[in-house]
C-alpha positions in Angstrom: -78.8 -42.4 15.5 -79.6 -40.4 18.6 -75.8 -40.1 19.4 -75.2 -38.8 15.9 -78.1 -36.3 16.3 -76.6 -35.0 19.5 -73.2 -34.6 17.9 -74.7 -32.6 15.0 -76.6 -30.4 17.5 -73.4 -29.7 19.5 -71.6 -28.7 16.4 -74.3 -26.4 15.3 -74.3 -24.9 18.7 -70.6 -24.1 18.5 -71.0 -22.6 15.0 -73.8 -20.4 16.3 -71.7 -19.3 19.1 -68.9 -18.3 16.8 -71.4 -16.5 14.6 -72.8 -14.6 17.5 -69.5 -13.9 19.2 -69.5 -10.5 20.8 -66.6 -8.1 21.0 -64.1 -8.6 23.8 -60.8 -6.7 24.6 -58.4 -9.2 23.0 -60.3 -9.2 19.7 -60.5 -5.5 19.6 -56.8 -5.3 20.1 -56.1 -7.5 17.2 -58.5 -5.4 15.0 -56.5 -2.3 16.0 -53.3 -3.9 15.1 -54.6 -4.9 11.7 -55.9 -1.4 11.1 -52.5 0.1 12.1 -50.7 -2.2 9.6 -53.1 -1.1 6.9 -52.3 2.5 7.6 -48.6 1.9 7.5 -49.0 0.2 4.1 -51.2 3.0 2.8 -48.7 5.7 4.0 -45.7 3.9 2.4 -44.0 3.2 5.8 -42.0 0.1 6.5 -41.5 -1.3 10.0 -38.0 -2.7 9.3 -35.2 -0.1 8.4 -33.1 -1.1 5.5 -29.4 -0.2 5.3 -28.4 2.4 2.8 -26.1 0.0 0.8 -29.1 -2.3 0.3 -31.8 0.4 -0.3 -29.6 2.2 -2.8 -28.2 -0.9 -4.6 -27.8 -0.1 -8.3 -30.5 -1.8 -10.5 -29.0 -1.1 -13.9 -25.5 -1.2 -15.5 -25.4 2.6 -15.8 -25.9 3.1 -12.1 -22.8 1.0 -11.1 -20.0 3.4 -10.1 -16.5 3.1 -11.3 -16.6 -0.1 -13.2 -17.3 1.1 -16.7 -14.9 -1.3 -18.2 -17.0 -4.2 -16.9 -20.5 -2.9 -17.5 -19.7 -1.8 -21.0 -18.3 -5.3 -22.0 -21.3 -7.0 -20.5 -23.9 -4.7 -22.1 -22.3 -5.2 -25.5 -22.2 -9.0 -25.1 -25.9 -9.0 -24.2 -26.8 -6.7 -27.0 -25.0 -8.9 -29.5 -26.2 -12.1 -28.1 -22.7 -13.3 -27.1 -23.2 -13.9 -23.4 -20.6 -16.4 -22.0 -21.6 -19.4 -19.9 -19.2 -18.6 -17.0 -17.8 -15.2 -15.6 -15.4 -14.6 -12.8 -15.7 -11.3 -11.0 -12.8 -10.5 -8.7 -11.7 -7.4 -6.9 -11.7 -5.7 -3.5 -14.6 -5.7 -1.2 -17.5 -3.4 -1.8 -16.7 -2.6 -5.3 -19.9 -4.0 -7.0 -19.2 -7.7 -7.9 -22.5 -9.2 -6.5 -24.5 -6.1 -7.7 -23.1 -6.6 -11.2 -23.9 -10.2 -11.0 -27.5 -9.5 -10.1 -27.9 -7.0 -12.9 -26.5 -9.4 -15.3 -29.0 -12.1 -14.2 -31.9 -9.6 -14.6 -30.7 -8.6 -18.1 -30.4 -12.2 -19.2 -34.0 -13.0 -18.2 -35.7 -9.6 -18.7 -38.9 -9.7 -20.9 -38.3 -6.1 -22.2 -34.5 -5.5 -22.3 -33.3 -2.0 -23.5 -30.0 -2.2 -25.2 -28.6 -4.7 -22.6 -30.3 -3.0 -19.7 -33.1 -4.7 -17.6 -36.3 -2.9 -17.5 -36.9 -3.5 -13.8 -40.6 -3.5 -14.5 -41.5 -7.0 -15.8 -42.2 -10.0 -13.6 -38.7 -11.5 -13.9 -36.9 -8.3 -12.9 -39.2 -7.7 -10.0 -38.7 -11.2 -8.7 -34.9 -10.7 -8.8 -35.2 -7.3 -7.0 -37.4 -8.7 -4.3 -35.1 -11.7 -3.8 -37.5 -14.6 -4.6 -36.6 -15.4 -8.3 -36.4 -19.2 -8.9 -34.0 -18.9 -11.8 -31.4 -16.8 -9.9 -29.7 -18.9 -7.3 -27.1 -17.3 -4.9 -24.7 -19.7 -3.2 -22.4 -18.8 -0.4 -19.3 -20.9 -1.0 -18.0 -20.2 2.5 -20.9 -22.2 3.9 -21.4 -24.6 1.0 -17.7 -25.4 0.2 -17.7 -29.2 0.2 -17.9 -31.8 -2.5 -21.5 -32.8 -1.5 -22.9 -29.4 -2.2 -21.2 -29.3 -5.6 -22.7 -32.7 -6.5 -26.1 -31.4 -5.5 -25.4 -28.4 -7.8 -24.5 -30.7 -10.6 -27.9 -32.4 -10.3 -30.0 -29.2 -10.2 -28.4 -27.5 -13.2 -30.1 -30.0 -15.4 -33.6 -28.7 -14.8 -34.8 -26.0 -17.1 -35.7 -22.5 -15.9 -39.2 -21.9 -14.6 -40.0 -18.4 -15.9 -37.0 -17.0 -17.7 -34.7 -18.1 -20.5 -31.5 -18.6 -18.3 -30.8 -20.0 -15.0 -28.0 -18.0 -13.3 -26.0 -19.4 -10.3 -24.1 -16.8 -8.5 -21.3 -18.4 -6.3 -20.0 -15.8 -3.9 -16.5 -16.1 -2.3 -15.7 -19.0 -4.6 -12.1 -19.2 -3.4 -13.4 -20.8 -0.2 -14.3 -24.1 -2.1 -12.2 -27.1 -1.3 -9.9 -28.7 -3.9 -12.3 -31.7 -4.3 -15.2 -29.3 -4.8 -13.3 -27.4 -7.5 -12.5 -30.6 -9.3 -16.2 -31.7 -9.2 -17.1 -28.4 -10.6 -14.8 -28.5 -13.5 -16.7 -30.4 -16.0 -20.0 -28.7 -15.3 -18.3 -25.3 -15.5 -16.7 -26.2 -18.8 -19.8 -27.7 -20.6 -22.9 -26.6 -18.6 -26.4 -26.9 -20.2 -27.4 -24.2 -22.6 -29.7 -22.6 -20.2 -27.2 -22.2 -17.3 -24.8 -19.3 -16.6 -22.3 -19.2 -13.8 -21.1 -16.1 -12.1 -18.2 -16.6 -9.7 -17.2 -13.8 -7.4 -14.2 -13.6 -5.1 -11.9 -11.2 -3.4 -8.8 -13.5 -3.7 -8.5 -14.5 -7.3 -5.0 -16.0 -6.6 -6.6 -18.8 -4.6 -8.8 -20.0 -7.5 -7.2 -22.9 -9.4 -6.0 -22.1 -12.9 -8.3 -24.9 -14.3 -11.2 -22.8 -13.0 -9.8 -19.5 -14.3 -9.3 -20.8 -17.9 -12.9 -21.7 -18.1 -14.3 -18.3 -17.2 -14.3 -14.8 -18.5 -12.4 -12.7 -15.9 -13.3 -9.3 -15.0 -11.2 -7.3 -12.5 -13.1 -4.8 -10.4 -10.9 -1.8 -9.4 -11.2 0.4 -6.3 -13.5 3.3 -6.6 -11.8 6.6 -6.8 -12.5 9.1 -4.0 -14.1 11.7 -6.2 -16.5 9.0 -7.6 -17.3 7.8 -4.1 -18.1 11.4 -3.0 -20.4 12.0 -6.0 -22.3 8.8 -5.2 -22.5 9.7 -1.4 -24.0 13.1 -2.4 -26.7 11.4 -4.5 -27.6 8.9 -1.8 -27.6 11.6 1.0 -29.9 13.8 -1.1 -32.3 10.9 -1.8 -32.2 9.8 1.8 -32.7 13.2 3.3 -29.3 13.2 5.0 -27.5 16.5 5.4 -23.6 16.2 5.3 -20.7 18.5 4.8 -18.2 18.3 1.9 -15.4 17.7 4.5 -17.3 14.8 6.1 -17.9 13.2 2.7 -14.2 13.5 1.8 -13.3 11.8 5.1 -15.8 9.0 4.4 -14.4 8.4 1.0 -10.8 8.3 2.3 -11.7 5.8 5.1 -13.6 3.5 2.7 -10.3 2.9 0.7 -12.2 2.3 -2.5 -15.2 0.3 -1.2 -18.5 2.0 -1.9 -20.4 -0.4 0.5 -18.1 0.6 3.3 -18.7 4.4 2.5 -22.4 3.8 2.7 -22.2 2.0 5.8 -20.1 4.8 7.5 -22.7 7.3 6.2 -25.5 5.4 7.6 -23.8 5.3 11.0 -23.0 9.0 10.9 -26.5 10.0 10.1 -27.7 8.1 13.2 -24.9 9.7 15.3 -25.2 13.3 14.2 -28.0 15.6 15.4 -28.9 17.2 12.2 -25.9 17.5 9.8 -23.1 15.1 9.5 -19.9 17.0 10.1 -16.1 16.1 10.0 -16.0 15.9 13.9 -18.8 13.2 13.7 -16.8 11.2 11.3 -13.6 11.4 13.4 -15.6 10.3 16.4 -17.0 7.3 14.7 -13.8 6.1 13.0 -11.5 6.9 15.9 -9.3 9.1 13.6 -7.8 12.5 14.4 -8.2 16.1 12.8 -6.0 17.4 10.1 -4.5 20.1 12.4 -3.1 17.3 14.8 -1.4 15.7 11.8 0.0 19.0 10.8 1.1 19.8 14.3 2.9 16.4 14.6 4.6 16.9 11.3 6.0 20.4 12.5 7.2 18.8 15.6 9.1 16.1 13.7 10.7 18.5 11.3 11.7 21.0 14.0 13.2 18.2 16.1 10.8 18.9 19.1 10.9 15.5 20.7 9.1 16.3 23.9 6.2 18.0 22.1 5.8 15.0 19.7 5.7 12.5 22.6 3.3 14.7 24.6 1.0 14.9 21.5 1.1 11.0 21.2 0.2 10.7 24.9 -2.7 13.1 24.5 -4.0 11.1 21.4 -3.7 7.8 23.4 -5.6 9.3 26.4 -8.6 10.2 24.0 -8.9 6.5 23.2 -7.5 6.8 19.7 -5.8 3.7 18.0 -2.2 4.6 17.7 -1.7 2.2 14.8 -4.6 3.9 13.0 -2.9 7.3 13.8 0.4 6.0 12.4 -1.3 5.0 9.1 -2.9 8.5 9.0 0.5 10.1 9.4 1.9 8.1 6.7 -0.9 9.0 4.3 -0.5 12.7 5.3 3.3 12.7 4.7 2.8 10.9 1.4 0.4 13.6 0.3 2.9 16.3 1.3 5.7 14.5 -0.5 3.7 14.0 -3.8 2.6 17.7 -3.6 6.3 18.8 -3.0 7.5 16.7 -5.9 4.8 18.0 -8.4 4.4 21.6 -7.4 7.9 22.2 -5.8 6.5 23.1 -2.4 4.5 21.0 0.0 2.8 23.9 1.9 5.0 23.4 5.0 8.5 24.6 5.8 10.1 21.2 5.1 12.0 19.8 2.2 11.3 16.7 0.2 14.4 14.9 1.7 13.1 15.3 5.1 9.6 14.2 4.2 11.0 11.0 2.5 13.0 10.1 5.6 10.0 10.7 7.9 7.8 8.6 5.7 10.3 5.7 5.7 10.5 5.8 9.5 6.8 5.8 10.2 6.1 3.1 7.5 8.6 0.8 9.3 7.0 1.6 12.7 3.6 0.9 11.4 4.8 -2.7 10.2 6.5 -3.3 13.6 3.4 -2.2 15.6 1.4 -5.1 14.2 3.5 -7.8 15.8 4.8 -5.9 18.9 3.4 -6.4 22.4 4.1 -2.7 23.1 3.0 -0.7 20.0 3.1 2.5 21.9 6.8 2.1 22.6 7.5 1.3 19.0 5.8 4.5 17.9 7.6 6.6 20.5 11.0 5.2 19.4 10.1 6.0 15.8 9.2 9.6 16.8 12.5 10.0 18.7 14.4 8.7 15.7 12.5 11.0 13.4 13.2 14.0 15.6 16.8 13.1 16.4 18.2 11.1 13.5 21.7 11.5 14.8 20.9 9.1 17.7 20.3 6.3 15.4 23.6 6.8 13.5 22.1 6.0 10.2 22.6 7.3 6.7 19.2 8.8 6.8 20.2 10.9 9.8 23.4 12.0 8.2 21.4 13.0 5.1 18.9 14.9 7.3 21.7 16.9 9.0 23.3 17.8 5.6 20.0 18.9 4.3 19.3 21.1 7.3 22.8 22.6 7.0 22.3 23.3 3.3 18.9 25.0 4.1 20.5 27.2 6.8 23.2 28.2 4.4 20.8 28.9 1.6 18.8 31.2 4.1 22.0 33.0 4.9 22.1 31.9 8.6 25.5 31.2 10.0 26.2 27.5 10.8 26.3 26.9 14.6 29.9 25.9 15.5 30.4 22.7 17.5 30.6 22.9 21.2 34.3 22.0 21.3 35.1 24.8 18.8 33.1 27.3 21.0 34.9 26.3 24.1 38.4 26.5 22.3 37.5 30.1 21.2 36.4 31.3 24.6 39.3 32.6 26.9 39.9 30.4 29.9 40.6 32.3 33.1 43.8 31.2 34.7 45.4 32.0 38.2 48.2 34.5 38.2 51.7 32.8 38.0 54.9 34.0 39.4 57.6 35.2 37.0 60.1 32.5 36.3 63.4 32.5 34.6 63.5 32.5 30.8 63.3 29.0 29.4 66.1 27.5 27.5 66.0 27.8 23.8 64.3 24.9 22.3 65.9 23.1 19.3 64.2 23.9 15.9 61.4 21.7 14.8 62.4 18.8 12.6 61.3 19.1 9.0 59.3 16.3 7.5 61.2 13.8 5.5 61.5 14.7 1.9 59.5 12.8 -0.7 61.2 10.6 -3.2 62.4 12.4 -6.2 59.8 10.9 -8.5 57.0 11.9 -6.2 58.5 15.4 -5.8 58.5 15.8 -9.5 54.8 14.6 -9.8 53.7 16.9 -7.0 55.5 19.8 -8.6 54.0 19.0 -11.9 50.5 18.9 -10.3 50.0 15.1 -10.6 49.5 12.3 -8.1 51.8 9.5 -7.5 50.6 5.8 -7.7 51.8 5.4 -4.1 49.3 8.1 -3.0 46.5 6.3 -4.8 47.5 3.0 -3.1 47.3 4.7 0.2 43.8 5.9 -0.1 42.6 2.7 -2.0 41.4 0.9 1.2 39.2 4.0 2.1 37.9 3.9 -1.6 36.8 0.3 -1.3 35.2 0.8 2.2 33.2 3.7 0.6 32.1 1.5 -2.3 31.0 -1.2 0.1 29.0 1.1 2.3 27.2 2.6 -0.7 25.8 -0.9 -1.5 27.7 -1.2 -4.8 28.5 -4.8 -4.1 29.4 -6.0 -7.7 32.0 -3.2 -8.0 33.4 -3.9 -4.5 33.7 -7.7 -5.3 35.5 -6.9 -8.5 38.0 -4.4 -6.9 38.6 -6.4 -3.8 38.9 -10.0 -5.0 40.4 -9.5 -8.5 42.8 -6.6 -7.5 43.2 -5.2 -10.9 46.5 -3.6 -11.9 46.5 0.2 -11.7 48.2 2.9 -13.7 48.1 6.6 -12.6 48.9 9.4 -15.0 47.8 13.1 -14.7 44.6 12.4 -12.5 43.6 9.5 -14.7 43.4 6.0 -13.2 43.5 3.0 -15.6 42.4 -0.4 -14.2 43.4 -3.5 -16.2 41.2 -6.6 -15.9 42.3 -10.0 -17.3 38.6 -11.1 -17.6 36.4 -9.5 -20.2 33.3 -10.0 -18.2 34.8 -8.2 -15.2 36.0 -5.4 -17.4 32.5 -4.8 -18.8 31.0 -4.9 -15.4 33.4 -2.3 -13.9 33.2 -0.2 -17.0 29.5 0.9 -16.3 29.3 4.7 -16.4 27.8 5.0 -12.8 30.7 2.9 -11.4 33.3 4.9 -13.2 31.8 8.2 -12.2 31.5 7.1 -8.5 35.2 6.0 -8.5 36.3 9.3 -10.0 34.3 11.2 -7.4 35.8 9.2 -4.6 39.3 9.8 -5.8 38.6 13.5 -6.1 37.3 13.5 -2.5 40.4 11.8 -1.0 43.1 13.2 -3.3 41.5 16.4 -4.8 41.1 17.5 -8.4 39.0 16.1 -11.1 39.7 12.4 -11.9 38.9 10.1 -14.7 38.7 6.3 -14.5 39.2 3.8 -17.4 38.7 0.1 -17.4 40.8 -1.9 -20.0 40.6 -5.6 -20.8 44.3 -6.4 -21.2 47.3 -6.4 -19.0 49.8 -3.6 -19.2 52.9 -4.0 -21.2 55.9 -5.1 -19.2 59.1 -3.1 -19.4 62.0 -4.5 -21.6 64.2 -6.8 -19.8 61.8 -7.6 -17.1 62.0 -11.0 -15.6 59.2 -13.7 -15.9 58.4 -13.1 -12.2 56.6 -10.0 -13.2 54.1 -11.8 -15.3 50.5 -11.3 -14.0 49.5 -14.9 -14.2 52.6 -15.8 -12.0 51.9 -13.1 -9.6 48.2 -14.1 -9.2 49.3 -17.8 -8.8 51.7 -17.0 -6.0 49.1 -14.9 -4.3 46.6 -17.8 -4.3 48.7 -20.9 -3.7 52.0 -19.5 -2.2 55.5 -19.2 -3.5 56.6 -22.5 -2.3 54.1 -24.4 -4.3 54.2 -22.4 -7.6 57.3 -23.5 -9.8 58.3 -21.1 -12.7 59.6 -22.9 -15.8 
């Protein structure tokens, strides 16, 4: 008993020491920290900064930007009590898929819904907003992609909701699930318990099996337009106390490429980078892009053929640490805007025609694709700029079109065309050394006159017509032009079938033995193209007709002139074909 009394005395002594514990520095420091926390809470301050895209996440359907076709359908379904058991939200990143899923979960369990909108004041809505709602389960399919996780999900869906009327499972990046996991989810997704709603979100809907797609209501989220993104950025900047210029917001919206989350992240970074007001220069510094005047200067160099200045400008951009592939992408976007403006308004704002813009856009788009896989992307861009400035070096049809367009533009402006170097040298007098007088040369015989044409050809030329022989002489050149113009069906018909031709007064008639070949060659664009080629080589205005029958043979003609016999001899040879 004495031992127990001693223990009780010791315990009482310890308790009395705690009760009579005097202040010491460590305890005072803890008290000050607690008071500081209470002051922060009373003042409404938070110690951890929350990103703009999280702090300004929409809490209602009406606040979701650019997805009215989705929010309206969901609101009507909730208002009419026709909510589905499974939804599939697919679309690009940052367009509001997860946000819409959370708003839908709140609306399903809200205690005081307002025409399909959650109230955001009841206990269920507050729990979802704060992220600790038991009836809203978010699953990352990229981390939980196996069949074991889906089996665990199938067991948990059997339990009823704790506070709300529905239990909502939000499976993000659902395309990352394995094939076995998809198969295990099929039956549960098709016939879930009455209290369960599945919301599947993905950025790659083509990877989701068709068996899953057929069991869900699919909603495609579109990219948010730049004007809608700018309007939302202005609203967020005003609420967060961020000052930004209109040009800076336009650049952010363009760089976000339709993703509002990306736009808010760029604005958040720019607000930390800028001193007071976010300007366009701040956005260029953050993103590594270039100013508008540099794009305009490069376009002027390319259209004027100033290769040296274009290469120097690219070297300066690379020295500033800019990504040349990103610069190429900006150039293509800038040229596209100029081309669209030139086609719609008739003038792009720069002294360049639409044909040149189209050619430049094609060259730079090809360069951008090649820069992805090249070990020397700078060299790829430089070669593309040389090709754009000097299209005649590449020897392509685009280069020829550029030269013809430039010549037409000079002629339209009234400027004389520059003669070739050989013509200028021939026109200039060449100084020669004085020669000694020599005896008069002997008389040279008169020049021989060209041989006379056959009588039939002479009569046709005098009558203003063209002989069939002249058409046959230029026919190989016509076939070559057809092949180079990529009209391969027509070239195959004319070169392989070799239709019989008749020429009369600038009219060419082609006879085809096969009806299908005749209908193919008789297309208006083919006939007009052949007529244009004949006029180019022989002059005059031509007409081309395609007939499905062989021409009548002259009276008394032998059977050797039969077209079937002629074709058989051409294919098999005269020694094999026997005429009976």
